[in-house]
C-alpha positions in Angstrom: 3.8 12.9 9.1 1.3 10.3 8.0 -2.1 11.8 6.4 -5.1 10.8 4.4 -4.1 10.5 0.5 -5.4 13.2 -1.7 -6.1 13.1 -5.3 -3.5 15.8 -6.0 -0.7 13.7 -4.3 -1.6 12.2 -7.9 2.0 12.8 -9.0 3.8 11.9 -6.3 2.1 8.4 -6.3 2.4 7.9 -10.0 6.1 8.6 -10.1 7.1 6.4 -6.8 4.8 3.4 -8.5 7.2 4.2 -11.3 10.6 4.3 -9.9 9.8 2.1 -6.8 7.5 -0.5 -8.3 8.8 -0.4 -11.7 5.1 0.2 -13.2 4.4 2.8 -15.5 1.0 4.1 -15.5 -0.3 7.6 -16.8 -0.4 10.3 -14.5 -3.6 11.2 -15.4 -4.7 7.6 -15.1 -3.3 7.2 -11.4 -5.1 10.4 -10.3 -8.4 9.2 -11.8 -7.9 6.1 -9.8 -7.1 7.8 -6.6 -10.5 9.6 -7.1 -12.8 7.0 -7.4 -11.0 4.8 -4.8 -10.8 7.8 -2.3 -14.6 7.3 -2.9 -15.4 4.5 -1.1 -14.6 5.1 2.0 -15.6 1.6 3.6 -14.0 -0.4 1.7 -10.7 1.2 -0.1 -7.4 2.7 3.0 -5.2 5.1 1.5 -2.2 7.3 3.5 1.7 8.7 2.1 3.6 9.8 4.3 4.5 13.8 4.1 7.9 15.2 5.0 7.0 17.5 7.3 9.7 20.0 6.6 9.9 20.0 2.5 5.6 18.6 2.0 7.2 16.0 0.0 5.3 13.0 -0.8 8.0 9.8 0.0 5.3 7.2 0.5 2.3 5.3 1.0 0.4 2.7 1.2 -3.2 1.3 -0.1 -5.2 -1.3 1.7 -8.3 -3.2 0.7 -10.9 -4.8 3.3 -10.9 -8.2 1.6 -13.9 -10.6 2.5 -14.4 -13.5 1.8 -17.2 -16.3 2.1 -14.0 -18.5 4.0 -12.4 -16.1 6.1 -13.2 -13.1 8.7 -12.6 -10.3 7.4 -9.3 -8.4 6.9 -7.0 -5.7 5.5 -5.3 -7.1 1.9 -1.8 -4.3 1.3 -2.3 -3.2 -1.8 1.0 -0.8 -2.2 3.3 0.2 -0.1 5.9 1.5 -1.3 8.8 4.2 0.1 11.0 6.5 -2.3 14.4 4.3 -2.2 16.0 8.0 -1.2 14.5 7.6 2.6 14.2 4.0 3.1 14.9 2.3 6.0 14.0 5.7 8.1 10.6 4.1 8.8 8.1 5.0 6.7 7.2 1.5 5.6 7.0 0.2 9.3 5.2 3.9 10.1 2.3 3.4 7.6 1.5 -0.4 8.3 1.1 0.7 12.4 -1.5 2.8 11.3 -3.3 0.3 9.2 -2.8 -2.3 11.9 -4.1 0.1 13.9 -7.2 0.7 11.8 -7.2 -2.8 11.3 -7.9 -3.3 15.7 -10.2 -0.4 15.5 -12.7 -2.2 13.0 -12.5 -5.9 14.4 -10.3 -7.0 11.9 -7.6 -10.3 13.5 -5.1 -9.9 10.4 -3.9 -8.9 8.0 -2.6 -9.7 4.2 -0.6 -9.0 1.4 1.7 -10.6 -1.7 5.2 -9.6 -2.4 6.3 -10.3 -5.8 9.1 -13.2 -5.5 12.2 -11.1 -6.4 11.7 -8.2 -3.5 14.2 -9.9 -1.3 14.4 -6.8 0.8 10.5 -6.5 1.1 10.1 -9.6 2.1 12.7 -9.1 5.4 11.1 -5.7 6.2 8.1 -7.4 6.6 9.3 -10.4 8.3 11.2 -7.8 10.8 7.1 -6.5 11.5 6.2 -9.7 12.3 4.9 -10.7 8.9 4.9 -14.5 7.7 5.3 -16.3 4.8 2.1 -18.5 4.8 2.1 -19.8 1.1 3.7 -19.4 -2.6 1.4 -18.9 -5.2 1.1 -18.1 -9.2 -0.8 -15.0 -10.3 -2.5 -15.5 -12.8 -4.2 -13.0 -15.9 -5.9 -12.5 -18.9 -5.8 -9.5 -21.1 -9.2 -8.9 -22.3 -9.8 -7.2 -25.7 
């Protein structure tokens, strides 16, 4: 079942982030971030997929409203991750379809996302859902003291 994310989902999301995405981030900070994001429901959208029988969170999606001076508003997918033990069962597709439905309800015409260069399985997944790669780019960052 897909439902809106709750702060209580933080341990499961932290584990998925760590195992499936390689982000080793403390559960306390994950919980604080989720709490903050949930307090901004007009900008951040978070859903989880919870197994109906076990009540275990097996995947989640986080998208933000992406607004620029040169585009109409759209969703930007910040995270889509599913526990590898239940991948290829339609969980990711269901989460993306919920996002697409929400985008249409808000009058959005597009959803964008970035997927790491090495995540070839994810690329095939998005292409199967009708997403196309429209540019290659490098990501730059700078650590601030």
